N, C-alpha and C positions, 0 to 999 in steps of 0.2 A: 504494500500500500504506500502510495506517495503522499507526503504531507503537502497540503495545499496552502499552508500559511506562508505568506511572504517573509523572507528573512533578509534584512538589510545588512549589507557588508560595508563597513565604513573603512575607508582608506585613510582619511584625515578628518579632523574636526571641521565643522562648517556651521554657518548661521542659516537656520531654516525658519520659515514662517508657519507656525502651527495655527490651525483655525481657532482654537479656544485660548491657547496660551500666548499667542503672539510670537514675536521673535524669540527663538531658543537656540542654544548651542548644542548641536548634536556631536557627541564625543565619539572617538574611534571605538571604544568598548561597548557602544550601544546605548549608553546613558544619555538622557536629555536633561539639560540644565536650563531652567528658566532664567532669562536675563533680568537684572535689576533695572530700575528706571534709569540710573546713571549709565549703565552699560548700553542700554538701548540708544540713549543720546549719543554716546561715544561711537557706536557702530554707525548711526545715521550720519554723523559728521566725519566718518572715516578716520577717527582718531585711534581706533583699535580694530582688530580683526579676530577671526576665529582662532588663529594660532596663539595669539597673546592671551585670549580668554581661556584657552585650553590649559595653559600653564597655571592659571589661577585655580582651576577646578580639578587638576590632575590628582588622582589618588592611585598609588601603586596597588597592584593586585594582591600583594601580601599584607596590606594594612587593614 
């Protein structure tokens, strides 16, 4: 039997627009981090990007 559930494979973090949450950071391990108000402003003004935000929310697998 083949699973029909879609599986996202993340190569790098990116900013996505979720219908309910708004702009979110999609991390390579599959987690989704909602952006704060200030982070949303910084993304809109191109003062930060997904790579810089990923460094803030990175958690090693063994922690």
